[in-house]
C-alpha positions as CSV (number, residue, x, y, z in Angstrom):
1,M,20.0,20.1,1.6
2,M,17.3,18.7,-0.7
3,D,15.3,17.6,2.3
4,M,15.0,21.2,3.4
5,V,14.0,22.3,-0.1
6,G,11.3,19.6,-0.2
7,M,9.9,20.6,3.2
8,A,9.9,24.3,2.1
9,A,8.1,23.4,-1.1
10,A,5.5,21.4,0.9
11,L,4.9,24.3,3.2
12,V,4.5,26.7,0.3
13,A,2.1,24.4,-1.4
14,T,-0.1,23.9,1.6
15,H,-0.2,27.7,2.3
16,A,-0.8,28.7,-1.3
17,T,-3.5,26.2,-2.2
18,A,-6.6,24.6,-0.5
19,V,-5.7,21.2,0.8
20,G,-8.5,18.8,1.7
21,S,-8.7,16.8,4.8
22,L,-9.2,13.1,5.4
23,D,-12.5,12.1,7.0
24,L,-11.3,9.1,8.9
25,P,-13.2,7.4,11.7
26,A,-12.1,8.2,15.2
27,P,-10.5,4.8,15.9
28,V,-8.4,5.2,12.8
29,Q,-7.4,8.7,13.8
30,L,-6.4,7.4,17.2
31,V,-4.1,4.7,15.8
32,A,-2.6,7.1,13.3
33,A,-1.9,9.6,16.0
34,V,-0.2,7.0,18.2
35,V,1.9,5.7,15.4
36,A,2.9,9.3,14.3
37,G,3.8,10.2,17.9
38,F,5.9,7.1,18.4
39,G,7.7,7.8,15.1
40,I,8.4,11.5,16.0
41,G,9.6,10.4,19.5
42,L,11.9,7.8,18.0
43,V,13.5,10.2,15.6
44,A,13.9,12.8,18.4
45,A,15.5,10.2,20.6
46,I,17.9,9.1,17.8
47,M,18.8,12.8,17.1
48,G,19.3,13.4,20.8
49,V,16.7,16.1,21.2
50,A,14.2,14.2,23.3
51,G,13.5,15.9,26.6
52,G,13.5,14.1,29.9
């Protein structure tokens, strides 16, 4: 339950205030995107919601 409250608070904070962005080089963005995508896919597979 507290996880949901934390996510809701994060969404409210990002919509109510100006949040800056990171100015990362393209190769760093690529690595971060691949790692994030793998992590999201792993969690989806564990939860049983991965398509395929």
